[in-house]
C-alpha positions, 0 to 999 in steps of 0.5 A: 499500499502507498500513500498511507496517512494514518493507522488506527489500533490499540496500543499493540507495541509489536504493531506500532513498531512494525508500522514505524519500520514499514510506514515512516511517514504514516501517523498512528492513532490510538483507538480512543475507545480502547484507551477509555477502557484502559483508564477505566480498569484503574477506576472503582465502579462507583466512580466509573461514569464520572471518570468516563465523562471527563474522558470524553470532554478531552476529545470534545474539545475544539482543537488540539491545544484545548484537548491537551489542556483538558487532558491535563486538568483531567489528570489532576482531577484524577489525582485529587479523587486519589486515582493515581493510576488512572491519572498516570495512564491519562498522562502517558496515553492522552496524546496518542489518542489526539493524532486524529485532530491533525486531520480535517475536522469533518473526519474526526469522528471516523478516524478517532476509533478502530470500532467501525472496522472491528464491527465489520471483522466480527461479522466476517468472523461470524459468517466464517465460523458458520462454515467451519472448515473451508475446502480451499482458500478461494472459497473463504475469500469469496465469502469474505469478499461477498460479506464486504461488498454486502456491507458496502452496498446496503445502509450499513455501508452508507452510514456515517462511519463507512463513506466510500467503503467500496474503496476499502472493500476493494482493498480487502478483496485483494488481500493475499491468500495467506491472510485467509487463515487469519480471517477464518480463525478467531481474530483479535481484532484489537491487535489487527492492523485496524484502519488505514486512510488512503 
């Protein structure tokens, strides 16, 4: 692939290192939803809603500098709430979740998380599990491609998360046969190379 500008994934260190080697010009965006989950693991259940609202406020800011200031304020507030571990996670990871703000504003909602792609992969996984064992690689590729084309051609492909999905479906439909086993076995979607803006 050429011209890749952004990759979105969780913080899989092996993946991040490989991206830097093969796509040095591309930016990396840490999935905001995965980061929220990481922070909330360090928060008692009774305070989870309050902290979740604070985290969402970081990404509701109008520009990058305001978001950085809000992240700093959230970390300080977490310290005051005696949630030092959560505050540390916010300080260490907030900047990684703000990469999307260097792209045009109209794309922000679509590129700050990899959940839309995870939903597609979940659907592909569900369909391939029903079959179980494929007779050959081509049949698996045909099933996956048919499902992706269906998504691109229906209302699911036309909603706010999947504009111009047909271009991505084409790219996914020409994956090498070596990737077929990856699709037909259980996929750890969080470590999958999640989303590429071409």
